[in-house]
C-alpha positions in Angstrom: -215.2 -74.9 27.0 -214.4 -78.1 28.2 -216.0 -77.7 32.1 -212.8 -79.8 33.0 -210.5 -76.8 31.4 -212.7 -74.3 33.0 -212.6 -76.0 36.1 -208.5 -76.3 35.5 -208.2 -72.6 34.3 -210.3 -71.7 37.9 -207.9 -73.6 39.7 -204.7 -72.3 38.3 -206.2 -68.8 38.7 -206.4 -69.5 42.4 -202.9 -70.9 42.9 -201.9 -68.1 41.3 -203.5 -65.7 43.1 -202.7 -67.4 46.2 -198.8 -67.0 45.3 -199.5 -62.9 44.4 -200.7 -63.1 48.0 -197.8 -65.1 49.5 -195.4 -61.9 47.1 -197.2 -59.5 48.8 -196.2 -60.5 52.0 -192.7 -61.1 51.3 -192.5 -64.8 51.3 -191.7 -65.1 47.6 -190.5 -62.6 44.9 -193.0 -60.3 44.4 -192.2 -60.2 40.6 -192.5 -64.4 40.0 -195.8 -64.6 41.7 -197.0 -61.6 39.2 -195.5 -62.6 36.3 -197.4 -65.9 36.4 -200.2 -64.6 37.4 -200.3 -62.1 34.2 -199.4 -65.5 32.3 -202.2 -67.4 33.6 -204.8 -64.6 33.0 -203.7 -63.9 29.6 -204.2 -67.4 28.6 -207.5 -67.5 30.0 -207.8 -64.8 28.4 -207.0 -66.1 24.7 -208.7 -70.0 25.4 -211.6 -68.0 26.0 -212.1 -65.6 23.3 -210.3 -67.9 20.9 -212.2 -68.8 17.4 -212.6 -71.6 15.8 -212.1 -70.9 11.9 -211.5 -73.1 9.6 -208.0 -73.0 8.2 -207.7 -74.5 5.1 -206.6 -78.0 4.1 
């Protein structure tokens, strides 16, 4: 993967984790922060495990 993408995903994960901490302190809704964290984690796993296969012409 491109180092810029890895850095961006790390920053997104850090921000989502910070939002989760704010959610646990009841400053923002926990459901919203959990959903954001889940989407970031799933997209990161999908991006790292995606195979680069030949799709055809």
